[in-house]
C-alpha positions in Angstrom: -7.1 5.0 48.9 -7.2 8.2 46.9 -3.5 8.0 46.0 -3.9 4.4 44.7 -6.8 5.5 42.5 -4.8 8.4 41.2 -1.9 6.1 40.6 -4.0 3.7 38.6 -5.4 6.5 36.5 -2.0 7.9 35.8 -0.6 4.5 34.8 -3.6 3.9 32.6 -3.1 7.2 30.8 0.7 6.4 30.4 -0.2 3.0 29.0 -2.7 4.5 26.4 0.0 7.1 25.4 2.6 4.4 24.9 0.2 2.2 23.0 -0.7 5.1 20.6 3.0 6.0 20.1 3.9 2.4 19.3 0.9 2.0 17.0 1.7 5.2 15.1 5.4 4.2 14.8 4.4 0.8 13.5 2.0 2.3 11.0 4.7 4.7 9.7 7.2 1.8 9.5 4.7 -0.3 7.6 3.9 2.5 5.2 7.5 3.2 4.6 8.3 -0.5 4.0 5.8 -0.5 1.2 8.4 1.5 -0.7 11.1 -1.2 -0.5 10.7 -1.8 -4.2 12.4 1.5 -4.9 15.6 0.8 -2.9 18.8 0.4 -5.0 21.4 1.9 -7.2 19.8 2.3 -10.6 21.4 3.0 -14.0 19.3 3.6 -17.2 17.9 6.1 -19.6 15.7 9.2 -19.4 13.3 10.3 -22.1 11.6 13.7 -22.3 8.4 13.7 -24.4 6.8 16.6 -26.3 3.4 16.0 -27.8 3.7 12.3 -27.2 7.1 12.0 -29.1 10.5 11.6 -27.6 12.2 15.0 -27.8 15.4 14.3 -25.8 17.0 11.1 -24.5 20.0 10.6 -22.3 21.6 8.5 -19.5 20.3 8.5 -15.9 21.6 7.4 -12.5 19.5 7.1 -9.4 20.4 6.1 -5.8 17.5 5.4 -3.5 17.9 4.5 0.2 16.3 4.8 3.5 17.6 7.2 6.2 16.8 8.1 9.8 15.8 4.6 10.8 13.6 4.1 7.7 11.5 7.1 8.5 12.4 8.8 5.2 13.3 7.6 1.7 16.1 9.6 0.0 16.2 9.7 -3.8 19.2 11.2 -5.7 18.6 11.5 -9.4 21.1 12.6 -12.0 20.3 12.8 -15.7 21.8 14.8 -18.5 18.9 17.2 -18.1 18.0 17.2 -14.5 19.4 16.7 -11.0 17.0 16.2 -8.1 17.3 15.4 -4.5 14.0 14.0 -3.1 12.8 12.9 0.3 9.6 10.9 0.8 8.0 10.3 4.2 4.6 9.1 5.5 2.6 11.5 7.7 0.5 9.6 10.2 -1.7 12.6 11.0 -2.6 13.3 7.3 -2.5 9.5 6.5 -0.5 10.1 3.3 2.9 10.2 1.8 4.7 13.5 1.0 7.2 13.9 -1.8 9.7 16.7 -1.2 11.6 17.7 -4.3 14.7 19.8 -4.3 16.5 21.1 -7.4 18.6 24.0 -8.5 15.4 25.8 -9.3 13.9 25.5 -5.8 11.8 23.1 -3.7 8.3 21.7 -3.7 6.1 19.4 -1.7 3.5 17.1 -3.3 1.1 14.6 -1.8 1.5 11.0 -2.8 -0.3 7.6 -2.4 0.7 4.0 -2.6 -1.7 2.1 -4.9 -1.5 -1.2 -6.8 2.2 -1.7 -6.0 3.3 1.8 -7.1 3.8 5.2 -5.6 1.8 7.9 -7.3 2.8 11.6 -6.7 0.3 14.3 -7.5 2.0 17.6 -8.6 -1.4 19.0 -9.2 -4.7 17.9 -10.7 -3.3 17.7 -14.2 0.2 16.3 -13.5 1.2 13.0 -11.8 4.3 10.9 -11.4 4.5 7.1 -11.1 7.2 5.0 -9.5 7.1 1.2 -10.0 9.1 -2.0 -10.5 9.2 -3.4 -14.0 8.4 -7.0 -14.9 12.1 -7.6 -15.6 13.1 -6.5 -12.0 14.0 -3.0 -13.0 12.6 0.3 -11.8 10.6 2.9 -13.7 9.5 6.5 -13.2 7.3 8.3 -15.6 5.2 11.5 -15.5 1.9 12.3 -17.2 0.0 15.5 -17.8 -3.5 16.1 -19.0 -3.1 17.5 -22.6 -6.3 17.9 -24.7 -8.3 16.1 -22.0 -6.0 12.9 -22.1 -3.2 11.7 -19.9 -0.1 12.1 -22.0 3.4 10.9 -21.0 5.9 13.8 -20.4 8.9 11.9 -19.3 10.1 8.3 -18.6 13.1 7.0 -16.7 13.8 3.3 -16.9 16.5 1.7 -14.8 18.3 -1.6 -14.1 19.9 -2.3 -10.7 23.6 -1.9 -10.7 24.1 -4.7 -8.1 
């Protein structure tokens, strides 16, 4: 009798563990699928702003794809001014996205959120980056920084899908 009771308890614990694992995996998959709008090979232009005015402009290329069974999103950005390799993932424990940026100058990790159809990355309290689809079916990234108590655009990349 005791062995049957212990067996039932053991199977109940295993069932709860499996349920939690499947639920967490489904949550992560659901969160990562929200970023489908970013997927593609993108060609366009990059603009760097200083004091609200375009200071530099050039061509840009970006390849964005999933990897590791859609558990991460990989962004490869090449512009005339900047080369970045970025990885985005969703952390179930923290219940937020993380944006891992790698460049020749080093690496950084920033928290991010998906809101109103776009990904918003927070470099710090005064700097944020937006990733969204355009009405024309393209893709856009831009950054803003608080300057003189107002959000001011510091860069903008606009892309069209190459396919």
